[in-house]
N, C-alpha and C positions, 0 to 999 in steps of 0.2 A: 111363295107360300109363307103365311104367318101361322104361328102357333101361339094362342093366347090362353089365359086362364079360363076364359068362357069355353074354349074348345075342350079343355080338360074336364071342366064341370059338366059339360053337356054330353060327355061320352063316358059314363061310369064303366062301360064294358071295354074300354081301351086296352089294347094289347101292348102298345108302346110303353117301354119301361126305361129308355135312355135316349138322349138326344146329344149329339156331338156338334157344337156350334163353333166352326172355326172363324166366323166373322167376329164374334165377341163384341157386338155393338151395344154394350150396356148402356152407353151414354147417348146413343143416337135416338132421337125421337122416332125414327122410322125403323127401329130394331125389329127384324122379322120374327124374333123369338123372345118376346118381352115377358118371360115367365121367370126370369132370374135377374139378379142385379149385381152379381160379382163375378169376376174372372176366377177360374180355378188355376191351380198350380200343379206341377208335376208331384209335389209333395202331397197335395190334397186335390186330386184331379176331378173330383165329383162334388156337386152340390145337390142336395135334395129339394125337390120343388114341393110346395104345399099343395096337397091334393085333397079332394073331399074325402071324409071318413069312410072307410070301406073300399076306397079305390086302390087299384094296384099302385105301388110306389113309382115315382118318376124321378130320374136323376139326369142332370145336365153336366156335360164336360165342356167347359169353355176356356181352354188354355189359349191365351191370346197369341202365342207364337207356335200353335199346332201346324200351321201350314208348312213350317220349316221341317216338320217330320214327314211330310208328304209333298215334297218339292215338285215332282212331275205333275201330280194330280192337281195341285193348287195352281201351278203355272198354266196348265191347260185350261183350267176352269176360268182363271182370271183373264187369260188371253181371249177366250171365247166371249166373255162378258164385255171386254174392252173393244173388241173388233168393230162393232157397230158405230161406236163413238169415234174410233180412229178413222173409219171410212167417211164419216161426216165432217171431218176436219176441213176438207177442201171447200165446203159450204158453211164455214163456222158462223157466219153472220146470221144464217136462217136455221142453223141446228140448235135446238133448245138447250142441249147439254153444254155446248160451247158458248152460246150466248149467255146462259146462266153463269158459267164459269168466269167469263169476262166481266159481267156485271158484278159478281162478288169480288173479284180481284180489284176492280175500280173502287168499290166501296171500301175495302180494306186499305188500299193505298191512300184513300182520302183521310183516313184516320191517323196516318203516320205523322210524326212531328215534322215541321218544315225543314229542320236541320239535317234530315236524312236524305 
């Protein structure tokens, strides 16, 4: 699920007032929540999102090490997301995720200096 500025603008009756993003993918072009650009901290745990005038305020919590505060939940979620890729490892030549990973690995190795 993605949440964008357009989603916020198109729903002035929105009830949502806070989002907690434990992925904190602010530099990832595929960030599922591209409505903020900074990670928050425990000292300043919330960033306010610009919303249309008259709309309910919206805040984001994006502490990049928040999963350490919820270790069981984050481990279970990560494991569930990773399971499909791990099961495809036995057919890694035909699995998109593993083929893409190998291609990227080979591209990066090719950029290394010859002395390494």
